[in-house]
C-alpha positions in Angstrom: -91.4 -31.1 -145.8 -94.0 -28.0 -145.7 -97.2 -27.8 -147.5 -98.7 -24.2 -149.1 -101.8 -23.2 -150.8 -102.2 -21.3 -153.7 -103.7 -18.7 -154.5 -105.8 -17.7 -151.8 -107.3 -14.2 -153.2 -107.6 -15.6 -157.3 -111.2 -16.1 -158.2 -113.2 -15.2 -155.1 -116.0 -12.6 -154.6 -115.8 -12.2 -150.7 -114.2 -11.9 -147.6 -116.0 -15.6 -146.4 -114.5 -17.5 -149.4 -110.3 -16.2 -149.1 -111.0 -16.4 -145.0 -112.7 -20.5 -145.1 -110.8 -21.7 -147.2 -107.4 -20.9 -145.2 -109.2 -22.2 -142.3 -109.3 -25.3 -143.6 -106.5 -25.5 -145.1 -105.0 -24.5 -141.3 -107.2 -27.3 -140.2 -105.8 -29.7 -142.8 -102.2 -29.8 -141.9 -100.6 -26.7 -144.3 -98.5 -24.7 -143.2 -98.7 -21.4 -145.7 -101.2 -19.7 -148.4 -100.0 -17.6 -151.2 -101.9 -15.3 -153.2 -100.6 -13.8 -156.6 -100.1 -10.1 -157.8 -101.5 -8.7 -161.3 -103.4 -4.9 -161.0 -104.4 -5.6 -164.0 -105.3 -7.7 -167.4 -104.4 -6.5 -170.1 -107.2 -8.1 -173.3 -103.6 -8.2 -175.8 -100.1 -8.5 -174.6 -96.7 -8.8 -176.7 -95.2 -9.8 -173.5 -94.3 -13.3 -173.2 -95.3 -15.3 -170.0 -92.1 -16.8 -168.9 -93.4 -20.4 -167.1 -95.7 -21.9 -169.9 -95.0 -22.7 -173.3 -97.7 -20.8 -175.1 -96.8 -17.4 -173.3 -99.9 -16.3 -171.8 -100.7 -16.4 -168.2 -103.9 -18.7 -166.6 -106.7 -15.8 -165.6 -108.7 -13.5 -168.0 -108.8 -10.3 -167.4 -112.2 -10.7 -166.1 -111.1 -12.7 -162.8 -110.9 -11.1 -159.4 -107.2 -10.5 -158.6 -107.6 -9.3 -155.0 -105.1 -7.5 -153.7 -102.7 -9.8 -152.1 -101.5 -7.9 -149.0 -105.2 -7.1 -147.9 -106.3 -11.0 -148.6 -103.7 -11.9 -146.1 -104.2 -8.9 -143.8 -107.9 -10.3 -143.5 -106.5 -14.2 -143.8 -103.8 -13.0 -140.8 -106.7 -11.7 -138.6 -108.6 -15.3 -138.7 -106.0 -17.7 -137.6 -103.3 -18.8 -135.4 -100.1 -21.2 -136.8 -100.7 -20.0 -140.6 -98.3 -18.7 -142.5 -99.1 -16.0 -145.6 -96.6 -15.2 -148.2 -97.7 -13.8 -151.4 -95.8 -16.0 -154.5 -94.8 -13.3 -155.7 -95.3 -9.6 -155.5 -93.7 -8.1 -158.4 -91.6 -5.1 -156.6 -90.1 -3.2 -159.3 -92.9 -1.6 -160.6 -93.7 -0.5 -156.6 -93.0 2.5 -154.1 -90.6 0.5 -152.3 -91.3 2.9 -149.1 -94.6 1.8 -149.3 -94.1 -2.2 -149.6 -91.7 -2.1 -146.5 -94.4 0.0 -144.6 -97.3 -2.4 -145.4 -95.5 -5.9 -145.3 -93.7 -4.7 -141.6 -97.0 -4.4 -141.0 -98.6 -7.1 -142.2 -96.0 -9.0 -140.4 -96.9 -6.9 -137.3 -100.8 -7.4 -137.7 -99.9 -11.5 -138.2 -97.3 -11.9 -135.4 -94.7 -12.9 -137.5 -96.4 -14.9 -139.9 -96.2 -12.8 -143.6 -93.0 -14.2 -145.9 -92.9 -11.3 -149.3 -92.3 -12.9 -151.7 -91.5 -10.4 -155.0 -90.1 -11.0 -158.5 -89.2 -8.7 -161.7 -91.5 -8.6 -163.1 -92.2 -9.6 -166.7 -96.0 -7.8 -168.2 -94.7 -4.6 -169.7 -98.1 -3.9 -170.2 -98.3 -3.5 -166.8 -95.7 -1.3 -165.7 -96.9 1.2 -168.9 -100.5 0.6 -166.7 -98.1 2.0 -164.1 -96.3 4.4 -165.5 -92.9 2.7 -164.5 -90.4 1.9 -166.8 -89.9 -1.7 -167.8 -86.3 -1.3 -168.4 -83.4 -2.1 -165.3 -86.8 -3.8 -162.9 -83.7 -6.3 -162.1 -81.3 -3.7 -161.5 -84.5 -1.6 -159.4 -85.3 -4.7 -157.9 -81.7 -5.5 -156.3 -81.8 -1.6 -155.2 -85.1 -1.7 -153.9 -84.4 -4.9 -151.5 -81.5 -3.3 -150.0 -82.9 0.4 -148.8 -85.8 -1.5 -147.8 -84.0 -3.8 -145.8 -82.9 -0.7 -144.2 -86.3 0.6 -143.0 -87.3 -2.6 -141.6 -83.7 -1.8 -139.3 -85.6 0.6 -137.6 -82.3 2.7 -137.3 -82.6 6.0 -139.3 -82.7 5.3 -142.8 -79.9 6.3 -145.8 -80.0 5.6 -148.8 -78.9 7.2 -152.3 -79.3 5.7 -155.3 -80.0 5.8 -159.0 -84.1 5.0 -158.2 -84.0 5.8 -154.3 -83.1 8.9 -152.7 -83.7 8.0 -148.6 -82.4 10.7 -146.4 -83.4 11.8 -142.2 -86.7 9.3 -141.7 -88.0 6.3 -139.6 -90.8 3.9 -140.8 -92.5 2.1 -138.0 -93.7 -1.0 -137.3 -90.5 -2.6 -137.8 -91.5 -6.6 -139.0 -92.2 -8.7 -135.9 -89.3 -11.4 -137.4 -85.7 -10.3 -138.1 -84.6 -10.8 -140.9 -88.0 -10.0 -142.2 -88.3 -13.0 -144.8 -88.2 -11.6 -148.4 -88.9 -15.1 -150.5 -87.5 -14.8 -154.4 -89.6 -16.1 -157.4 -88.6 -17.1 -160.3 -86.1 -19.4 -162.3 -85.0 -16.4 -165.4 -82.4 -13.8 -165.6 -79.5 -13.4 -162.8 -82.1 -15.3 -160.6 -79.3 -16.9 -158.6 -77.0 -14.7 -158.2 -80.2 -12.0 -156.3 -81.5 -15.4 -154.7 -77.6 -15.5 -153.0 -76.9 -12.0 -152.3 -80.8 -10.7 -150.8 -83.2 -13.9 -150.2 -84.9 -15.3 -147.4 -85.7 -17.8 -149.4 -86.5 -18.9 -153.0 -89.8 -19.6 -154.3 -89.6 -21.3 -158.1 -92.5 -21.9 -160.2 -91.4 -25.7 -161.4 -91.6 -28.8 -160.0 -88.7 -30.5 -162.2 -86.8 -31.8 -160.1 -83.1 -32.2 -163.0 -84.7 -28.5 -163.4 -84.8 -27.9 -159.8 -81.5 -29.5 -159.0 -79.2 -28.0 -161.8 -80.7 -24.5 -160.2 -79.4 -25.4 -156.4 -75.7 -25.7 -158.2 -75.8 -22.4 -159.8 -77.2 -21.2 -156.3 -75.3 -22.4 -154.2 -72.2 -21.8 -156.2 -72.8 -18.1 -156.1 -73.4 -18.4 -152.3 -70.3 -20.3 -152.7 -69.2 -16.4 -154.3 -69.8 -14.2 -151.6 -69.5 -16.2 -148.9 -73.0 -17.3 -147.9 -74.3 -20.2 -146.7 -76.6 -21.4 -148.8 -78.6 -23.4 -145.7 -80.0 -20.2 -144.3 -82.1 -20.1 -147.9 -85.7 -21.6 -147.8 -86.9 -23.4 -151.1 -90.2 -23.7 -152.3 -91.4 -24.7 -155.4 -94.6 -26.4 -156.5 -96.7 -29.4 -155.9 -95.8 -31.7 -158.6 -99.3 -33.0 -159.0 -98.4 -37.4 -158.3 -95.7 -40.0 -157.2 -96.6 -39.7 -153.9 -94.8 -40.0 -151.0 -92.4 -40.9 -153.2 -92.0 -37.9 -155.3 -92.1 -35.9 -152.1 -89.2 -37.9 -151.1 -87.1 -37.0 -153.5 -87.8 -33.4 -154.0 -86.7 -33.0 -150.3 -83.7 -35.1 -151.1 -82.4 -32.7 -153.4 -83.5 -29.7 -150.7 -86.7 -28.3 -151.6 -88.2 -27.6 -147.5 -92.0 -26.7 -149.2 -94.2 -27.3 -151.7 -97.0 -25.5 -152.7 -100.3 -26.7 -153.8 -101.7 -25.0 -156.7 -106.1 -25.1 -156.0 -106.5 -25.5 -160.3 -104.5 -28.8 -159.9 -107.1 -29.8 -157.2 -109.4 -30.9 -158.8 -113.2 -28.9 -159.1 -113.9 -29.4 -155.6 -110.7 -28.0 -153.8 -112.4 -28.5 -150.8 -112.5 -32.0 -151.2 -109.2 -32.3 -152.9 -107.9 -29.9 -149.7 -108.8 -33.4 -147.3 -108.7 -35.7 -149.6 -104.3 -34.4 -150.2 -104.0 -34.0 -146.4 -104.9 -37.7 -145.6 -102.7 -39.1 -148.0 -99.8 -37.0 -148.2 -100.0 -34.3 -145.5 -100.2 -36.8 -142.7 
């Protein structure tokens, strides 16, 4: 089982904060660090956050949301083996040419340690602030992933769709990794088909054993429909926070490859929490 830490980009006030946390994680046996993304947080919003009963995200408008890719670029230069993941960036609301360029660049400067975690988004008010339609965001997401993979191939790009019109260019550098890992986040809508068709990994915002098992069965079914090898898909979920070694083994038995530990779940002193987890579980 691999262990990650999330988020390393919220609430930090300097590069030293994020880098120091990442270096501690690397030295403590963590395999990866991850970020969250919102470019803005509305004071009031009608959109419902889909991953808790309150429907509200857990960050105040004044919280420091350092840009994920900038944070991970800083960490990349000060670590050696730690993998770097976005958990997740909202692909449907950005320009995919910029995203492809930034992902390839980060993978290059990290020597092949980047994992591009992406989702379709839920916060309509954020899309509106960015001037991007909230409608058709799922179809836009699927098309963007297909289009970005053409950029990462290094070949001449030809891609014409409802959302993108690209022809006759190349964009370098290309990623060090081939394929560039695209980790798709979420548990709603067409997530199972989307992972089967486009994902190198699944980022599951849950740790419920039965729920995960149900979703994994549905992803397998979608893989079978398109003759995709399910074993190619790396499964990441949230740290259960209890159960110790047995809880970890239960998740491993159903096919989970990585547990991502929320910093807020490590207590008032996250450094002590990281050290304790390293000694009691990771070791």
